[in-house]
C-alpha positions as CSV (number, residue, x, y, z in Angstrom):
1,M,-3.6,122.2,7.1
2,S,-3.3,119.1,9.2
3,E,-3.0,115.5,6.8
4,L,-6.0,114.8,8.4
5,E,-7.9,117.9,7.2
6,E,-6.0,117.6,4.0
7,Y,-7.3,113.7,3.7
8,H,-10.7,114.9,4.5
9,Q,-10.6,117.2,1.8
10,D,-9.7,115.3,-0.9
11,L,-12.2,112.0,0.7
12,M,-15.2,114.2,0.6
13,A,-13.7,115.4,-3.2
14,D,-13.9,112.2,-4.1
15,V,-16.9,111.0,-2.8
16,R,-19.0,114.2,-4.2
17,R,-17.3,113.5,-7.8
18,E,-18.6,109.4,-7.3
19,A,-22.1,110.6,-6.4
20,D,-22.5,113.4,-9.0
21,A,-21.1,111.2,-11.7
22,S,-23.5,108.1,-10.5
23,G,-26.6,109.6,-9.0
24,V,-25.9,107.9,-6.1
25,L,-26.2,109.4,-1.9
26,M,-23.3,110.5,-0.7
27,T,-23.6,108.1,2.3
28,E,-23.7,105.5,-0.3
29,A,-20.6,106.3,-2.2
30,F,-18.7,107.2,0.7
31,F,-19.8,103.7,1.7
32,D,-19.0,101.7,-1.3
33,R,-15.5,103.5,-1.2
34,M,-14.9,102.7,2.2
35,K,-16.0,99.1,2.6
36,E,-13.0,97.2,0.9
37,R,-10.1,98.9,3.7
38,L,-12.3,96.8,5.9
39,T,-11.4,93.6,3.8
40,E,-8.3,94.3,2.9
41,A,-7.7,95.0,7.1
42,G,-8.8,91.9,7.8
43,E,-11.9,93.4,9.9
44,L,-14.3,91.8,7.7
45,E,-14.0,89.0,5.0
46,A,-16.6,90.7,3.0
47,V,-19.0,93.3,2.9
48,D,-22.1,93.7,1.0
49,R,-23.9,97.0,1.1
50,A,-27.6,96.0,2.6
51,F,-29.0,99.5,3.4
52,F,-32.2,99.9,5.5
53,Q,-33.5,102.3,7.9
54,D,-36.9,102.9,10.0
55,T,-38.0,103.3,13.7
56,D,-40.0,101.6,16.6
57,G,-41.6,103.6,18.1
58,A,-39.7,106.6,18.6
59,K,-36.0,104.4,18.3
60,K,-34.0,104.4,14.8
61,I,-33.3,101.3,13.2
62,R,-30.4,101.1,10.6
63,I,-28.2,99.2,8.9
64,D,-25.8,99.8,6.1
65,G,-24.0,96.4,5.4
66,Y,-23.2,92.9,6.1
67,S,-20.5,90.7,6.1
68,G,-22.1,87.4,4.1
69,D,-22.8,83.9,5.7
70,P,-21.7,83.3,9.3
71,R,-20.9,79.6,8.6
72,D,-18.5,80.7,6.2
73,T,-16.5,83.1,9.1
74,D,-16.5,80.5,11.8
75,G,-19.7,81.8,13.3
76,T,-19.2,85.2,13.2
77,L,-22.1,87.7,12.0
78,G,-20.6,90.6,10.6
79,L,-23.0,94.2,10.7
80,V,-22.1,97.9,9.4
81,V,-23.5,101.1,10.2
82,C,-22.6,104.4,8.3
83,D,-22.4,107.5,10.3
84,F,-21.5,110.4,7.1
85,V,-21.4,114.0,7.7
86,D,-21.4,116.3,4.5
87,S,-19.1,118.8,6.1
88,D,-16.0,120.7,4.6
89,D,-14.5,120.7,8.0
90,V,-13.6,118.2,10.3
91,R,-16.4,116.6,12.8
92,T,-15.7,114.7,15.7
93,F,-17.4,112.7,17.6
94,G,-16.9,110.5,21.3
95,K,-17.9,108.1,23.6
96,T,-21.0,109.3,24.4
97,D,-21.9,109.1,20.4
98,L,-21.6,105.6,20.5
99,A,-23.9,104.1,21.7
100,P,-26.7,106.4,19.8
101,L,-24.4,105.5,16.4
102,L,-24.7,101.4,16.9
103,N,-28.1,101.0,18.8
104,P,-29.9,101.4,15.7
105,L,-27.8,98.3,14.3
106,I,-28.7,96.5,17.7
107,R,-32.2,97.0,16.9
108,F,-32.1,95.9,13.5
109,L,-30.8,92.9,14.6
110,S,-33.3,92.1,17.1
111,K,-35.9,93.2,14.3
112,A,-34.2,90.8,11.8
113,R,-34.5,87.3,13.9
114,S,-37.9,87.7,13.3
115,E,-40.0,86.2,10.3
116,K,-42.6,88.5,10.8
117,F,-40.2,91.5,10.1
118,R,-38.6,89.8,7.8
119,D,-41.7,88.8,5.6
120,S,-43.3,92.4,6.1
121,L,-40.6,93.5,3.4
122,N,-40.3,93.0,-0.2
123,E,-37.9,90.3,-1.3
124,V,-36.3,92.6,-3.0
125,N,-35.4,95.0,-0.3
126,P,-31.7,94.2,1.4
127,A,-32.9,93.9,4.6
128,F,-35.2,91.3,3.8
129,Q,-32.1,89.5,2.1
130,V,-30.2,90.1,5.4
131,S,-33.0,89.0,7.8
132,D,-33.4,86.0,6.1
133,L,-29.5,85.1,6.5
134,I,-30.2,85.8,10.2
135,I,-32.9,84.1,10.7
136,T,-31.7,81.1,8.7
137,T,-28.3,81.2,9.8
138,W,-28.4,82.4,13.5
139,Q,-28.3,78.4,14.8
140,H,-24.5,78.8,13.8
141,V,-24.1,82.5,14.7
142,S,-21.6,82.7,18.1
143,K,-20.7,85.7,18.2
144,V,-21.8,89.1,16.6
145,K,-19.5,91.8,15.1
146,L,-20.4,95.5,15.1
147,I,-18.6,98.2,12.7
148,L,-18.8,101.7,12.8
149,V,-17.5,103.3,9.9
150,S,-17.6,107.2,9.7
151,N,-16.3,110.3,8.1
152,R,-15.8,112.1,11.5
153,K,-13.1,111.6,13.9
154,Y,-13.3,109.7,17.0
155,V,-12.0,111.6,20.1
156,G,-13.4,109.1,22.7
157,R,-11.3,106.8,24.9
158,D,-11.4,103.0,24.3
159,D,-13.4,102.0,27.3
160,T,-16.3,99.7,27.2
161,V,-19.6,101.4,25.7
162,K,-23.1,99.6,27.3
163,L,-25.0,98.7,24.0
164,E,-28.5,97.4,24.1
165,N,-27.9,93.7,23.9
166,K,-30.7,91.7,24.5
167,E,-28.9,88.7,22.9
168,E,-27.3,85.7,24.5
169,I,-24.5,85.9,22.3
170,P,-21.7,88.4,22.7
171,I,-21.6,91.1,20.8
172,T,-17.9,93.6,20.2
173,Y,-17.6,96.4,18.1
174,S,-15.2,98.3,16.1
175,V,-15.3,102.0,15.2
176,W,-13.2,102.7,11.7
177,D,-13.2,106.8,11.8
178,L,-12.2,109.1,9.8
179,A,-8.4,109.5,11.6
180,R,-8.2,105.6,11.4
181,F,-9.0,105.5,7.0
182,E,-6.7,108.1,6.8
183,R,-3.9,106.2,9.2
184,Y,-4.7,102.8,7.0
185,D,-4.4,104.7,3.2
186,R,-1.4,106.2,4.4
187,S,0.4,103.0,6.0
188,G,-1.4,100.4,4.5
189,Q,-2.2,99.8,8.3
190,S,-5.1,100.1,11.0
191,R,-3.0,98.9,13.8
192,A,-3.0,101.5,16.2
193,D,-4.7,99.2,18.9
194,M,-3.0,96.2,18.2
195,L,-0.9,96.1,21.1
196,I,-1.4,92.5,22.2
197,D,-0.8,92.7,26.0
198,F,-0.6,89.4,27.5
199,E,-0.1,90.5,30.9
200,K,-3.5,92.6,31.4
201,D,-5.4,91.0,29.2
202,F,-4.7,87.3,28.5
203,G,-3.5,85.3,31.5
204,G,0.3,86.2,31.9
205,A,3.6,86.9,30.2
206,L,4.8,84.1,27.8
207,P,8.0,82.4,28.3
208,A,10.3,83.0,25.8
209,L,14.1,82.1,24.5
210,K,15.7,84.3,22.6
211,A,17.0,83.2,19.7
212,S,19.4,85.8,18.0
213,Q,22.9,87.7,19.5
214,D,22.7,90.9,21.1
215,D,23.9,92.2,17.8
216,A,22.0,90.6,15.3
217,S,20.2,92.9,12.9
218,L,16.6,91.3,13.4
219,E,15.8,90.0,17.1
220,S,13.9,86.2,16.9
221,Y,12.4,84.4,19.9
222,L,10.9,80.7,20.3
223,M,7.7,80.5,22.3
224,I,5.3,77.9,23.2
225,V,1.8,79.3,23.2
226,P,-1.1,77.6,25.5
227,G,-4.2,76.9,23.0
228,Q,-6.7,78.7,25.1
229,Q,-4.4,82.5,25.2
230,L,-4.3,81.9,21.0
231,A,-8.0,81.4,20.9
232,N,-8.8,84.2,23.0
233,I,-6.1,86.5,21.1
234,Y,-7.8,85.3,17.7
235,D,-11.1,86.0,19.3
236,K,-10.4,89.3,19.7
237,W,-8.5,90.3,16.9
238,G,-9.7,88.2,14.4
239,A,-8.4,87.9,10.7
240,R,-5.9,91.4,11.5
241,L,-3.6,88.8,12.9
242,L,-3.3,87.4,9.3
243,E,-3.0,90.6,7.1
244,A,0.8,89.4,6.0
245,N,-1.1,86.0,5.0
246,V,-3.4,84.8,2.7
247,R,-6.2,85.7,5.2
248,S,-9.1,83.7,6.7
249,F,-10.5,83.1,3.5
250,L,-8.0,80.4,2.2
251,Q,-8.9,78.3,5.8
252,A,-11.7,77.0,4.7
253,R,-10.1,75.4,1.7
254,A,-7.2,73.9,3.7
255,K,-7.6,70.1,3.7
256,T,-5.7,69.6,7.3
257,N,-8.3,72.2,9.2
258,K,-10.7,68.9,10.2
259,G,-7.8,67.1,11.2
260,I,-6.3,69.7,13.5
261,Q,-9.5,69.9,14.7
262,K,-10.0,66.2,15.8
263,T,-6.4,66.2,17.4
264,I,-7.6,69.0,19.6
265,K,-10.9,67.3,20.4
266,D,-9.6,63.6,20.7
267,A,-5.7,63.6,21.3
268,P,-4.8,67.3,22.7
269,E,-1.6,66.2,24.9
270,L,-0.1,64.9,20.8
271,F,-1.2,68.7,19.8
272,F,2.4,70.0,20.2
273,P,4.1,66.8,18.4
274,Y,2.0,66.4,15.5
275,N,2.0,70.4,14.4
276,N,4.7,72.7,12.8
277,G,3.9,75.7,14.5
278,L,3.3,79.4,13.6
279,S,5.6,81.7,12.0
280,A,5.0,85.2,13.3
281,T,6.2,89.0,13.1
282,A,6.2,92.1,15.0
283,D,7.1,95.4,14.9
284,E,8.1,95.3,18.5
285,V,8.1,93.3,21.6
286,S,8.6,94.4,25.8
287,C,10.3,91.8,27.4
288,I,10.5,91.2,31.5
289,Q,12.6,88.9,33.5
290,T,10.5,86.6,35.7
291,T,12.1,83.8,38.5
292,G,11.4,81.2,35.5
293,G,13.5,83.8,33.1
294,L,12.9,85.6,30.1
295,A,9.1,86.4,29.2
296,I,7.4,88.9,26.7
297,S,4.7,91.0,28.1
298,S,3.2,92.5,25.3
299,I,3.5,92.2,21.2
300,N,2.8,95.3,18.8
301,N,1.4,94.5,15.7
302,L,1.4,90.4,15.7
303,Q,1.4,89.3,12.4
304,I,1.3,85.3,11.9
305,V,2.9,84.5,8.6
306,N,2.5,81.0,8.7
307,G,0.0,79.3,10.3
308,A,-3.4,80.6,9.5
309,Q,-4.7,77.0,9.7
310,T,-3.7,76.3,12.9
311,T,-4.7,79.4,14.3
312,G,-8.2,79.7,12.9
313,S,-8.7,75.8,13.8
314,I,-7.6,76.5,17.5
315,H,-10.1,79.5,17.7
316,A,-12.7,77.0,16.0
317,S,-12.3,74.9,19.2
318,L,-13.3,77.4,21.8
319,K,-16.0,75.3,22.7
320,F,-13.9,72.6,23.7
321,E,-12.6,74.3,26.9
322,E,-11.0,71.1,29.1
323,Q,-9.4,69.7,25.6
324,L,-8.1,73.5,24.5
325,S,-6.4,73.8,27.7
326,R,-4.0,70.8,27.4
327,V,-3.4,72.4,23.7
328,F,0.2,73.6,23.2
329,V,1.5,75.2,20.0
330,Q,5.0,76.6,18.8
331,M,5.6,79.9,17.5
332,K,8.8,81.6,16.1
333,L,8.4,85.3,16.3
334,T,11.1,87.7,14.5
335,V,11.1,91.4,15.2
336,V,11.2,93.4,11.9
337,P,10.8,97.0,11.7
338,P,8.2,98.7,9.9
339,D,10.6,100.3,7.7
340,R,12.1,96.4,6.3
341,S,8.6,94.9,6.4
342,E,8.2,94.6,2.6
343,E,11.8,93.1,2.4
344,I,12.1,90.7,5.0
345,V,8.6,89.2,5.8
346,P,7.8,88.2,2.2
347,K,10.8,85.9,2.7
348,I,9.8,84.1,6.0
349,S,6.5,83.7,4.8
350,E,7.5,82.3,1.8
351,F,10.3,80.0,3.1
352,A,8.0,79.0,6.0
353,N,5.1,77.9,3.9
354,T,5.5,74.5,2.6
355,Q,3.5,72.3,4.3
356,N,0.3,74.0,2.3
357,K,2.1,75.8,-0.7
358,V,0.2,78.9,-1.9
359,N,2.4,80.9,-4.5
360,A,4.1,84.0,-3.1
361,A,1.8,86.2,-5.2
362,D,-1.0,85.1,-3.1
363,F,0.9,87.3,0.1
364,F,2.8,89.9,-1.2
365,S,2.9,93.5,-3.2
366,N,6.2,92.7,-4.0
367,H,5.4,89.9,-6.6
368,P,7.1,90.6,-9.4
369,F,3.6,91.1,-11.3
370,H,2.7,93.5,-9.0
371,V,6.4,95.7,-9.6
372,R,5.7,95.4,-13.4
373,M,2.8,96.5,-13.1
374,E,3.5,99.9,-11.1
375,Q,6.6,100.1,-13.5
376,F,4.4,100.6,-16.8
377,S,1.8,102.4,-14.9
378,R,4.4,105.2,-13.9
379,A,5.5,105.0,-17.7
380,T,2.8,104.6,-19.8
381,I,1.3,107.8,-21.3
382,F,-2.2,107.9,-22.6
383,T,-3.7,110.6,-24.8
384,A,-6.2,112.6,-23.0
385,P,-9.7,112.4,-24.6
386,D,-11.4,115.2,-26.5
387,N,-12.9,116.3,-23.6
388,E,-9.9,116.6,-21.3
389,R,-6.8,119.0,-21.6
390,H,-3.7,117.2,-20.5
391,D,-2.0,113.7,-21.3
392,S,-1.9,111.4,-18.2
393,K,-1.0,108.1,-16.5
394,W,-2.9,105.7,-14.4
395,F,-1.8,104.9,-11.1
396,Y,-1.1,101.7,-10.2
397,E,-0.9,101.2,-5.9
398,R,0.3,98.1,-5.5
399,S,0.7,98.8,-1.8
400,R,-2.2,100.8,0.3
401,G,-0.4,104.5,0.8
402,Q,1.7,104.6,-2.2
403,Y,-0.5,107.1,-4.1
404,I,-1.2,109.6,-1.2
405,N,2.3,109.5,0.2
406,E,3.7,110.3,-3.4
407,R,1.9,113.2,-3.4
408,A,2.5,114.0,-0.2
409,K,6.1,114.4,-0.6
410,L,5.1,117.5,-2.8
411,K,3.2,119.3,-0.1
412,L,6.0,122.0,0.1
413,K,6.4,122.3,-3.8
414,P,2.6,123.3,-4.6
415,T,3.5,123.3,-8.9
416,L,5.2,119.9,-8.6
417,Q,1.9,118.8,-6.6
418,K,-0.1,120.0,-9.2
419,K,1.9,118.3,-11.9
420,F,1.6,115.1,-10.0
421,D,-2.2,115.8,-10.3
422,L,-2.2,116.2,-13.8
423,E,-0.2,113.4,-14.2
424,F,-1.8,110.8,-12.0
425,P,-5.7,112.1,-11.9
426,K,-7.0,110.5,-8.5
427,V,-9.7,109.2,-10.6
428,K,-7.3,106.9,-12.5
429,L,-6.3,105.3,-9.2
430,F,-6.7,101.7,-8.9
431,S,-5.0,99.3,-6.9
432,K,-4.5,95.0,-6.7
433,T,-7.9,94.2,-5.7
434,D,-9.2,96.7,-8.6
435,L,-7.0,95.1,-11.0
436,A,-8.1,92.0,-10.0
437,K,-11.9,93.1,-10.4
438,F,-11.2,94.3,-14.1
439,V,-9.5,90.9,-15.2
440,F,-11.8,88.6,-13.3
441,S,-15.0,90.7,-14.7
442,A,-13.4,90.3,-18.7
443,S,-12.2,86.7,-18.4
444,G,-16.1,85.4,-17.3
445,Q,-15.5,85.4,-13.1
446,P,-18.1,87.5,-12.5
447,H,-19.6,85.0,-9.5
448,I,-16.1,85.0,-8.0
449,V,-15.6,89.0,-8.1
450,S,-18.8,88.9,-6.3
451,R,-17.5,87.0,-3.6
452,G,-15.8,89.7,-2.2
453,A,-12.3,92.2,-3.1
454,Q,-10.0,89.8,-1.1
455,K,-11.9,86.4,-2.2
456,N,-11.1,87.6,-5.6
457,F,-7.8,88.6,-5.2
458,A,-7.0,85.3,-3.7
459,E,-8.1,83.7,-6.3
460,F,-6.8,85.6,-8.9
461,A,-3.0,85.6,-7.4
462,K,-3.3,82.3,-7.4
463,E,-4.0,82.4,-11.3
464,I,-1.5,85.1,-11.7
465,G,0.9,82.8,-9.8
466,E,0.8,79.9,-11.9
467,S,0.3,81.4,-14.8
468,W,3.8,83.3,-13.8
469,S,5.9,80.1,-13.1
470,K,5.4,78.8,-16.6
471,S,5.9,82.4,-18.2
472,D,5.4,85.8,-17.7
473,A,6.1,87.4,-21.3
474,K,2.4,87.8,-21.9
475,Y,2.3,90.5,-19.2
476,D,4.1,93.1,-21.8
477,D,3.4,96.6,-22.2
478,L,0.3,95.4,-24.4
479,W,-1.8,93.6,-21.8
480,Y,-1.3,96.2,-19.5
481,K,-2.8,98.7,-21.9
482,R,-5.8,96.3,-22.5
483,L,-6.2,96.4,-18.8
484,I,-6.7,99.6,-18.9
485,S,-9.4,99.3,-21.2
486,K,-10.9,96.9,-19.1
487,A,-10.6,99.6,-16.1
488,L,-12.7,102.0,-18.6
489,I,-15.1,99.7,-18.7
490,F,-15.7,98.9,-15.4
491,K,-15.6,102.4,-14.1
492,R,-17.9,103.6,-16.9
493,L,-20.9,100.7,-15.9
494,E,-20.0,101.7,-12.5
495,T,-21.5,105.2,-13.5
496,E,-24.2,104.5,-15.6
497,V,-25.6,101.6,-13.7
498,P,-27.7,103.9,-11.1
499,K,-29.1,106.1,-13.5
500,Q,-31.3,103.3,-15.4
501,S,-34.9,103.0,-14.7
502,W,-34.9,99.2,-14.2
503,Y,-32.2,100.1,-11.4
504,E,-34.1,100.0,-8.0
505,G,-31.1,100.4,-5.6
506,G,-28.4,97.5,-4.3
507,Y,-26.4,94.9,-6.2
508,R,-24.6,97.5,-8.4
509,A,-21.2,96.0,-7.6
510,N,-22.8,92.8,-8.8
511,V,-24.5,94.3,-11.8
512,V,-21.2,95.5,-13.0
513,T,-19.3,92.5,-12.8
514,Y,-21.7,90.6,-14.7
515,A,-23.0,92.9,-17.3
516,M,-19.1,93.3,-18.0
517,A,-18.4,89.6,-18.0
518,K,-21.7,88.9,-20.5
519,L,-21.1,91.6,-22.7
520,F,-17.1,90.2,-23.5
521,H,-18.3,86.4,-23.4
522,D,-20.7,87.8,-26.3
523,S,-18.4,89.6,-28.2
524,N,-15.2,87.4,-28.2
525,G,-16.0,84.8,-31.0
526,E,-13.9,83.1,-33.2
527,K,-13.5,85.3,-35.9
528,E,-14.0,88.7,-33.8
529,V,-13.1,89.9,-30.5
530,L,-14.0,93.3,-28.4
531,D,-11.6,96.3,-29.9
532,L,-9.5,96.6,-26.5
533,D,-6.9,98.6,-28.6
534,T,-9.1,101.7,-29.4
535,I,-10.2,102.0,-26.2
536,W,-7.2,102.3,-24.6
537,R,-5.7,104.5,-27.1
538,R,-8.8,106.8,-27.2
539,Q,-9.1,106.6,-23.2
540,T,-12.7,106.6,-23.4
541,V,-15.5,103.9,-24.0
542,A,-17.4,104.8,-27.0
543,D,-21.5,105.3,-26.9
544,A,-21.9,102.0,-29.0
545,L,-20.3,100.2,-26.4
546,V,-22.0,101.8,-23.6
547,D,-25.3,100.8,-25.3
548,A,-24.2,97.1,-25.1
549,L,-23.2,97.1,-22.0
550,L,-26.5,98.3,-20.2
551,V,-28.5,95.9,-22.3
552,A,-25.9,92.9,-20.7
553,A,-26.5,95.2,-17.4
554,A,-30.3,95.0,-17.7
555,A,-30.1,91.1,-18.1
556,A,-27.6,90.9,-15.0
557,H,-29.9,92.8,-13.1
558,H,-33.1,90.6,-13.7
559,V,-30.8,87.4,-13.3
560,I,-29.7,88.2,-10.0
561,T,-32.5,89.8,-8.6
562,H,-34.8,86.3,-9.5
563,P,-32.9,83.8,-8.1
564,P,-34.5,80.3,-8.5
565,A,-37.0,78.7,-6.1
566,G,-35.6,78.5,-2.7
567,V,-32.9,80.9,-3.0
568,R,-33.8,84.3,-1.4
569,N,-30.4,86.2,-0.7
570,M,-29.1,87.7,-3.9
571,S,-26.2,89.0,-3.2
572,E,-25.3,85.1,-2.2
573,W,-26.8,84.4,-5.4
574,A,-24.7,86.6,-7.0
575,K,-21.9,84.1,-6.0
576,Q,-22.5,81.2,-7.0
577,Q,-21.5,79.8,-10.7
578,A,-25.2,78.5,-11.4
579,C,-26.1,82.2,-11.5
580,W,-23.4,83.6,-14.1
581,N,-24.3,80.3,-15.9
582,R,-27.9,81.7,-16.6
583,L,-27.0,84.9,-17.4
584,K,-24.4,83.4,-20.0
585,S,-26.8,81.1,-21.7
586,E,-29.0,84.4,-22.4
587,E,-29.1,85.4,-26.0
588,L,-29.5,89.1,-25.9
589,Q,-30.0,91.8,-28.9
590,Y,-27.3,94.4,-28.3
591,G,-27.9,96.2,-32.0
592,D,-25.8,96.6,-34.9
593,S,-24.1,99.1,-33.4
594,L,-21.9,96.8,-31.4
595,E,-20.5,95.4,-34.2
596,D,-18.5,98.8,-35.1
597,C,-16.8,98.5,-31.3
598,L,-15.1,94.5,-32.5
599,V,-12.5,93.6,-34.5
600,L,-11.4,91.0,-36.4
601,I,-9.2,88.5,-34.1
602,E,-6.1,88.5,-36.7
603,S,-5.7,92.4,-36.4
604,A,-6.0,91.9,-32.5
605,R,-3.5,89.1,-32.5
606,T,-0.9,91.1,-35.0
607,N,-1.1,94.3,-32.8
608,V,0.1,91.4,-30.1
609,R,3.1,90.3,-32.4
610,D,3.9,93.9,-33.1
611,A,4.1,95.1,-29.5
612,R,6.2,92.0,-28.8
613,S,8.6,92.7,-31.8
614,E,9.1,96.5,-30.6
615,K,9.7,95.3,-26.7
616,A,12.5,92.9,-28.1
617,L,13.7,96.0,-30.2
618,T,13.5,98.7,-26.9
619,D,14.8,96.0,-24.6
620,G,18.1,95.4,-26.6
621,I,18.6,98.8,-26.8
622,N,18.2,99.7,-23.3
623,A,20.3,96.4,-22.2
624,Q,22.8,97.6,-24.6
625,S,23.1,101.1,-23.1
626,E,23.2,99.5,-19.5
627,V,26.1,97.5,-20.6
628,V,28.0,99.9,-21.6
629,Q,27.9,102.0,-19.1
630,L,28.8,100.0,-16.5
631,G,32.1,99.8,-18.8
632,G,34.9,97.6,-19.5
633,G,36.3,97.3,-16.0
634,Y,33.4,96.6,-14.6
635,W,32.8,93.5,-16.9
636,S,36.7,92.5,-16.4
637,K,35.5,92.1,-12.7
638,V,32.5,90.1,-13.5
639,L,35.0,87.8,-15.8
640,E,37.9,87.4,-13.1
641,W,35.0,86.5,-10.6
642,G,33.0,84.2,-13.1
643,R,36.3,82.5,-14.1
644,A,37.7,82.0,-10.6
645,K,33.9,80.2,-9.5
646,K,33.3,78.2,-12.5
647,R,30.2,79.7,-13.0
648,L,30.6,80.9,-16.9
649,T,29.3,78.6,-20.3
650,P,31.4,79.4,-22.9
651,K,28.4,81.3,-24.9
652,D,28.7,83.3,-21.3
653,L,32.7,83.6,-21.2
654,Q,32.8,84.9,-25.2
655,I,30.4,87.2,-24.5
656,V,31.6,89.0,-21.4
657,Q,35.2,88.7,-22.9
658,I,33.5,91.2,-25.4
659,C,31.7,93.2,-22.7
660,A,35.5,93.5,-20.8
661,T,36.8,95.1,-24.1
662,I,34.5,98.3,-24.0
663,P,34.8,100.6,-25.5
664,Q,37.1,99.2,-28.1
665,R,34.5,96.7,-29.4
666,L,30.6,96.7,-28.0
667,P,28.3,93.9,-27.9
668,T,25.1,93.8,-29.9
669,D,21.7,94.1,-28.5
670,S,21.1,90.1,-28.2
671,Q,24.7,89.8,-26.4
672,S,23.5,92.7,-24.2
673,L,20.6,91.1,-23.0
674,H,22.4,87.8,-22.6
675,A,25.6,89.6,-20.2
676,M,22.5,91.2,-18.4
677,K,20.4,88.4,-17.4
678,L,24.1,86.6,-16.7
679,L,25.2,89.4,-14.4
680,G,21.6,89.5,-12.5
681,R,22.4,85.3,-12.4
682,L,25.8,86.0,-11.0
683,K,24.4,88.6,-8.6
684,D,21.8,86.1,-6.9
685,E,25.1,83.9,-6.2
686,G,27.1,86.2,-4.6
687,F,29.0,88.7,-7.1
688,V,29.6,92.0,-6.0
689,A,32.1,94.2,-7.6
690,G,35.0,95.3,-5.5
691,G,33.0,94.8,-2.3
692,A,32.2,92.3,0.2
693,P,29.5,89.3,-1.2
694,E,25.9,89.6,-1.0
695,V,24.2,87.8,1.5
696,V,22.3,85.0,-0.5
697,L,18.9,83.8,1.4
698,T,18.9,80.2,1.7
699,R,15.5,78.2,2.3
């Protein structure tokens, strides 16, 4: 069985399981599962489900989803159509199939621009919501982006397909087929078609100055990029150029955008001296020699790690064609092999992003918070609930592809692969964006969760980054276990909401996060709080708590589907603080059984203190073990280096001297903790026992 066939088999099993558990159609389960890939990959900023299907005479009309308000995405209207086939075998489709799949979406667009069509629909109908949004914002739309999502493999070529485009504005399309999803899920990249050919597509090769020696570990180049060329590249690839950055949704918050655009409009010749330029990376570059010297003819997987604002602002200035022709921007380009990307790119971006500082947690999966959560997930065993036979762990995927690749390593050892599946069941896999949804839903921010996985994660990352920089102590083993309780609540709600008689379809994601936020808000008071510790111990959500959650869900559904006068788009309404304020202020009758799901706040605090005391004891024992294992000879070298470099305080000196006498004397737990922290600091300053000094990155 090929990797693609295995991926398809696992995907279909997941989709069927989700559809059976929630009572939704398989197409919806597939769409909901894959939509976050589109936002993670930068294809669209957000994706909301909005299914509608009809006929116009003999011709089909269809839409499955859309990408929010075009005014928030530089005038790009994103529309999604889903092609799902219920089959155990991998099916294919080709170039001739694209028009029949995409044209129904274009016909919907044409219909949706008509007030007559909109007014013929029930206001709760998702098609009404999209139609009203299109009518309201059409004057701001500069490009329509069609996305085809399919669980079949596309076997056609990338030649242009003629579509039924009757609109005056450009319409582009992108195909996300089974193979592309599989590639993204394994590597976190969808970049098979991310080759930027300057000679063929963008007006010619870029003159460049090589800024690295031939024997350097990384190639570097300096370039001057014409503004028109950069704008056209971004117009084609969009936010996918910013995969290593905080993406275009943070551009809207940047205060310098208006200034950048004003310079382009009023003084384009001053753009180069005023602007700091771009820092970028690439997998590889192709260079040619011209009469003018070295030039770069193509770049594979260009990633702008600093300069998202500049790039977005230049693209937004495409309408100022004459001025843009006089704009130039400097670019520092570093070629980073994919296997070193996670090591190098974060440092480039962290050190480059000083003009509009954002915490490193906004950028990278290897921030210490994510690493710690990963460590907890690989080590923390949860007792099996009554309906299961095996204890298991939750698998935190801090970067795309970890789960599928860890499992694939055991492919030739079926017994070990089965053990992996029992230890880490697929239903207990969760990602960074999932974690952010769980936490923000519980902390009363459902309106932010409703803005989409990536926007929610950006806000979450900012909050975590600020909190972590002050103290990382609270993000301990108990915090992780309580996180799993929130995950259990969230996932149970996802399953139960579609089964309710009041649920009319659509807005499930909004209802789930709002219901969870409401129950946490109402349960957590001055004397009692929701008993999360019992949930993670039992690995199940009690029926009494499910009943209370569904009371909150019904109220959330009513608030979301009954916006105030003048507001028609319910998905956009759910993204507003006012929507959360309305639900938060409602008094709900949960029933007496909810009391059984609460615990005295002092008991919850005692659990925290006990957990921290136990952790301190365990950390001390582990540190002592590490110190002893390194041995007296090693610590003698630490002592010698520290004295020579004058890096040891009197306390450091006393403790290292004890460690250097191992095994005659043994340091205490607290002394061992101090010794290991000291060792980490000295390594950062260049200490290596018996070898060359380590390379220390400097800003």
